[in-house]
C-alpha positions in Angstrom: 0.2 -88.7 7.2 1.3 -90.5 4.3 3.5 -93.6 4.4 6.5 -91.3 2.9 6.4 -88.9 5.3 5.7 -91.0 8.5 9.1 -92.9 7.6 11.2 -89.6 7.0 10.0 -88.2 10.6 10.7 -91.7 12.1 14.4 -92.0 10.8 15.3 -88.0 12.1 15.4 -86.7 8.6 13.8 -83.1 7.8 12.1 -82.5 4.9 13.4 -80.7 1.9 11.9 -77.3 2.5 13.1 -77.0 6.0 16.7 -77.8 5.2 16.5 -75.2 2.0 15.2 -72.3 4.7 17.8 -73.2 6.9 20.7 -73.1 4.3 19.1 -69.8 3.3 19.2 -68.5 6.7 22.9 -69.7 7.5 23.9 -67.7 4.2 22.2 -64.5 4.7 24.0 -64.5 8.5 27.3 -65.3 7.1 26.9 -62.6 4.3 26.1 -60.0 7.2 28.9 -61.3 9.2 31.2 -60.8 6.0 30.2 -57.4 5.4 30.6 -56.7 9.0 34.1 -57.8 8.8 35.2 -55.8 5.6 33.5 -52.8 7.1 35.9 -53.0 10.2 38.8 -53.8 7.8 38.2 -50.8 6.2 37.8 -48.8 9.2 41.0 -49.9 10.3 42.6 -49.1 7.2 41.2 -45.6 6.9 42.8 -45.1 10.6 46.4 -46.7 9.7 46.2 -44.3 6.4 45.4 -41.3 8.5 48.3 -42.2 11.0 50.5 -42.4 8.1 49.7 -39.0 6.7 50.1 -37.5 10.0 53.3 -39.4 11.5 55.0 -40.8 8.3 54.7 -38.7 5.2 55.7 -35.1 6.7 59.3 -36.5 7.4 59.7 -36.8 3.9 57.1 -34.6 2.0 56.3 -35.2 -1.6 58.4 -33.8 -4.2 57.8 -32.2 -7.8 57.8 -35.2 -10.6 60.8 -33.4 -11.8 64.0 -33.9 -10.4 64.1 -30.7 -8.2 64.7 -31.6 -4.7 64.4 -27.9 -3.3 61.2 -26.5 -5.3 58.3 -27.3 -2.7 60.8 -26.0 0.0 61.5 -22.8 -2.2 57.8 -22.3 -3.5 56.7 -22.2 0.2 58.9 -19.7 1.1 58.1 -17.8 -1.8 54.8 -17.9 -0.9 55.0 -16.6 2.6 57.3 -13.8 1.4 54.6 -12.6 -1.3 51.5 -12.9 0.6 52.0 -14.2 4.1 50.6 -17.6 3.0 51.8 -19.9 5.6 50.2 -23.1 4.8 52.7 -24.9 2.8 55.1 -24.0 5.1 53.4 -25.9 7.8 53.2 -28.7 5.7 57.0 -28.8 5.6 57.3 -27.7 9.5 55.8 -30.8 10.9 58.7 -32.8 10.7 61.2 -30.2 12.1 64.7 -32.1 12.1 64.4 -33.5 8.4 63.7 -29.9 6.8 64.7 -27.5 9.4 61.7 -25.2 8.8 59.6 -25.1 11.5 57.2 -22.7 12.6 57.7 -21.0 15.6 55.0 -20.0 18.0 55.5 -16.2 17.4 55.3 -16.4 13.8 58.5 -16.7 13.0 60.1 -19.1 10.4 63.4 -20.9 9.6 64.7 -19.9 6.0 64.6 -23.0 3.6 67.8 -24.8 3.3 68.7 -23.5 -0.1 68.5 -19.9 1.1 70.1 -20.1 4.1 73.0 -22.1 2.1 73.3 -19.5 -0.5 73.7 -16.6 2.8 76.0 -18.6 4.6 77.9 -18.9 1.1 78.1 -15.2 1.0 79.4 -14.9 4.6 82.2 -17.4 3.9 83.3 -15.7 1.0 83.5 -12.2 2.9 86.6 -10.4 3.6 86.0 -11.1 7.2 88.1 -12.5 10.0 85.5 -15.4 9.5 87.4 -16.6 6.5 90.5 -17.3 8.9 89.2 -17.8 12.4 87.6 -20.7 14.0 84.2 -21.4 13.3 82.1 -23.9 15.1 78.1 -24.7 15.3 76.3 -24.8 18.8 72.8 -25.7 19.9 73.4 -23.8 23.3 73.7 -20.1 24.2 77.6 -20.2 24.7 80.6 -22.2 23.8 83.7 -22.6 26.5 87.0 -22.9 25.1 89.6 -24.5 27.2 93.0 -23.4 26.9 96.2 -24.2 28.4 98.4 -21.0 29.3 101.1 -22.6 31.0 103.7 -25.3 30.6 104.3 -28.6 32.3 107.3 -28.6 34.8 110.2 -31.0 33.7 114.1 -31.7 35.0 117.0 -33.9 34.9 117.3 -36.5 37.2 120.1 -39.1 38.4 119.4 -42.7 38.9 119.6 -42.7 42.9 118.7 -38.8 43.5 115.2 -38.3 44.5 112.4 -36.8 42.5 111.4 -33.5 43.1 107.7 -32.3 42.2 107.1 -30.5 38.9 104.9 -27.6 37.9 101.3 -28.6 36.6 100.0 -26.8 33.7 97.0 -24.5 34.1 93.6 -24.3 31.8 91.9 -21.3 31.2 88.4 -21.3 30.5 87.0 -18.9 27.7 83.0 -18.7 27.7 81.8 -17.4 24.1 78.0 -16.0 24.3 75.7 -16.1 21.4 74.6 -12.7 20.8 71.2 -12.0 18.1 72.5 -10.3 15.0 69.5 -9.1 12.8 68.7 -7.4 10.0 65.4 -5.6 8.9 65.0 -5.4 4.7 62.0 -4.2 3.2 60.0 -4.4 0.2 56.5 -3.1 -1.4 53.8 -5.3 -1.6 53.5 -4.6 -5.4 57.1 -5.7 -5.7 56.4 -8.6 -4.1 53.3 -9.5 -6.1 55.5 -9.6 -9.4 55.8 -13.6 -10.2 59.1 -12.8 -12.1 61.0 -11.2 -9.3 63.4 -13.5 -7.5 62.0 -12.5 -3.7 64.3 -15.3 -2.6 67.3 -14.3 -4.1 67.1 -10.6 -3.2 66.4 -11.6 0.6 68.9 -13.2 0.7 71.7 -10.7 -1.0 70.0 -7.9 1.5 70.2 -10.2 4.7 73.9 -11.5 3.6 75.5 -8.1 2.7 74.0 -6.8 6.0 74.9 -9.8 8.1 78.4 -9.7 6.8 79.5 -6.0 7.5 77.7 -6.3 10.9 79.8 -9.4 11.9 82.8 -8.1 10.1 83.2 -5.0 12.4 82.2 -7.0 15.5 84.9 -9.7 15.0 87.6 -6.8 14.9 86.4 -3.9 17.5 83.5 -5.3 18.9 82.8 -4.2 22.5 81.3 -7.9 23.8 78.0 -5.9 24.4 75.3 -7.6 22.8 77.8 -8.5 19.9 80.8 -10.3 19.5 84.3 -9.4 21.3 86.6 -8.1 18.9 90.3 -9.0 19.2 91.0 -5.0 19.1 89.1 -4.5 22.0 91.7 -6.1 24.3 94.5 -3.9 25.9 97.6 -3.9 23.6 101.0 -3.8 25.3 104.5 -3.9 24.3 105.3 -7.3 23.4 108.0 -7.4 25.7 105.5 -7.1 28.7 103.0 -9.5 27.3 101.0 -11.2 29.4 98.0 -13.4 29.0 94.5 -11.5 28.2 96.3 -9.0 26.6 97.6 -8.9 22.6 101.4 -8.0 22.2 102.3 -5.3 19.9 105.6 -4.2 17.8 105.9 -0.6 17.3 106.8 1.1 14.2 109.5 3.6 15.6 107.5 6.5 14.3 104.2 7.9 15.4 101.6 7.5 12.7 103.8 5.9 10.2 106.5 3.5 9.3 109.8 4.2 10.3 111.3 6.7 7.7 114.9 5.1 7.3 113.8 1.5 7.3 110.1 0.8 6.8 110.1 -2.7 6.0 112.0 -3.5 9.6 108.7 -3.1 11.6 107.2 -5.8 9.2 110.0 -8.1 9.8 109.7 -7.8 13.7 106.4 -8.1 13.6 106.6 -12.0 12.0 109.4 -13.0 14.5 107.1 -11.6 17.3 104.7 -14.4 17.1 105.8 -17.8 18.4 107.3 -20.5 15.9 104.1 -22.4 16.5 101.5 -19.9 14.9 103.9 -18.7 12.3 103.1 -21.8 10.0 99.0 -20.9 9.9 99.6 -17.0 10.1 97.7 -14.5 8.2 98.0 -10.7 7.8 95.0 -8.6 8.6 95.2 -5.0 7.3 92.5 -2.8 5.3 93.0 -1.4 1.8 94.7 1.9 2.6 97.3 0.4 4.7 97.8 -2.5 2.3 98.7 0.2 -0.5 101.5 1.7 1.7 102.5 -1.6 2.6 102.9 -2.9 -0.9 105.4 0.0 -2.1 107.7 -1.4 0.6 111.1 -3.4 -0.4 113.9 -5.0 1.1 117.4 -4.2 1.7 118.0 -5.6 -2.1 115.6 -3.8 -3.6 113.1 -6.6 -3.7 109.1 -6.0 -3.1 107.8 -7.6 0.3 104.6 -7.9 -1.2 103.6 -10.4 -4.1 100.1 -10.6 -5.6 98.3 -14.0 -5.9 99.2 -15.7 -8.8 96.0 -17.7 -9.3 92.7 -16.2 -9.2 91.3 -16.0 -5.8 94.5 -16.7 -4.3 95.4 -13.9 -1.4 98.1 -11.7 -2.2 101.3 -12.5 0.0 103.5 -10.2 2.5 107.0 -12.1 3.1 105.0 -15.3 2.2 102.2 -15.1 4.4 98.8 -14.7 3.0 97.3 -11.2 3.4 93.6 -10.5 4.4 92.0 -7.3 3.5 89.4 -6.3 5.9 88.1 -3.0 5.5 87.3 -2.6 9.1 90.5 -2.5 10.2 91.9 1.1 11.5 93.6 3.1 9.3 97.3 4.2 9.6 97.5 6.8 12.4 99.2 7.9 15.8 98.7 4.9 18.2 96.7 2.7 15.5 97.1 -1.0 15.7 96.5 -1.1 12.0 98.3 -4.5 11.0 97.3 -7.5 12.8 99.7 -11.0 12.1 98.6 -14.4 13.5 97.4 -17.4 13.4 93.6 -16.5 13.8 92.7 -20.5 13.6 94.0 -21.0 17.1 93.5 -17.0 18.3 89.9 -16.2 17.5 86.6 -18.5 17.7 83.6 -17.9 16.3 80.5 -19.9 17.8 76.9 -19.5 15.8 73.6 -21.4 15.5 73.0 -22.9 12.4 69.5 -21.8 12.0 68.4 -18.3 10.5 64.8 -17.1 11.0 62.6 -14.6 9.2 59.6 -13.2 10.9 57.2 -11.4 7.9 55.7 -8.2 9.1 53.4 -6.6 6.5 51.6 -4.3 9.3 54.7 -1.8 10.5 55.4 0.1 7.4 52.2 -0.1 5.0 52.5 -0.5 1.8 55.7 -2.3 2.4 56.5 -5.6 4.0 59.3 -5.8 6.6 61.1 -9.0 6.8 62.9 -9.5 10.2 66.0 -12.3 10.2 67.8 -13.0 13.3 70.8 -15.2 13.7 72.7 -15.8 16.9 76.8 -15.5 16.9 79.6 -15.1 19.1 83.1 -14.6 18.8 86.2 -14.2 21.1 89.7 -14.3 21.4 90.5 -17.7 22.2 94.4 -17.9 22.5 95.8 -14.2 23.2 99.5 -15.5 22.2 98.5 -16.4 18.6 97.7 -12.8 17.5 100.4 -10.0 17.4 99.7 -6.3 16.1 101.6 -3.7 14.6 101.5 -0.3 16.6 102.3 3.1 14.4 104.2 4.7 17.7 107.2 5.8 18.5 107.5 2.8 21.4 
């Protein structure tokens, strides 16, 4: 042992070679530890990204590069109609509340917002009682309307006399169940395969037309069995004998026609049979044939009772009140109640669910594809005092 090495051992210092070896070992272990940390961080980041894709991204699906907000929904829906490809719809349907295009377990799909708006627009624009009725959207199977059918009692009292108990108003509850309205248009698969064909517009037009005609008839004369209850389905009684649950009518004074001597008198009597609280918002409802007869009427001074709208889209008026032409109203005939007059916002309520479902069926009518569209809707009279009828009868 040399003198230098002996001094190093005595002083407690390690040789340079051992220090270098120890340092290399430490750096190697630190590098392995660092690699392990990076690997775990990367794994955690991938898990977070996967979580984001599953729970966050579907709430706001990726839109197209251009400013066409509805395009992804329209393309997905069109692909489903043409070929039954539901992959895009399922991607949109993960988040139900934001898009309202949920995939049902039975293979049904809610129509994408743009199509639903197009159908709703046609329904609102159709010449139907819907245009003047009270329309509410509900999420339940029925809609209840509470109506005060009586008046509260009151009386005069002196300073010292005893106060007598007065009458208490009574409430009526009218429950409007929702029924299923459906349409079943079809198209050939070859037509659907044509990319230049506007499948969505065609489907919306077909469904909207069917729904508008079906519900328009039901709101007027529906019997309430698996469909709305129409206001003409209730008993019509002479207005002098009117009671809740019936609709009061005014006779024309001639069976199956207006009175020969004074045909316009029945119209005037009908207007003033309605309570003053309803007349401010009242509308006449009749079909085109009846309107053709009414618009020829004149008052005692030779002036027409009927006046056409002054602007495009404005309804015609009869005695100053708007006229709704609803072709489902009955024609003039013996005992027919061919004209209705009332405040339909108060008198008739339509309850509906806001969603519209489409079921694609490529098997039942090959080589055609059927599209089964359904909508839940109900309607009923909500105030029997708000609507009066004109009956073409002697009494």
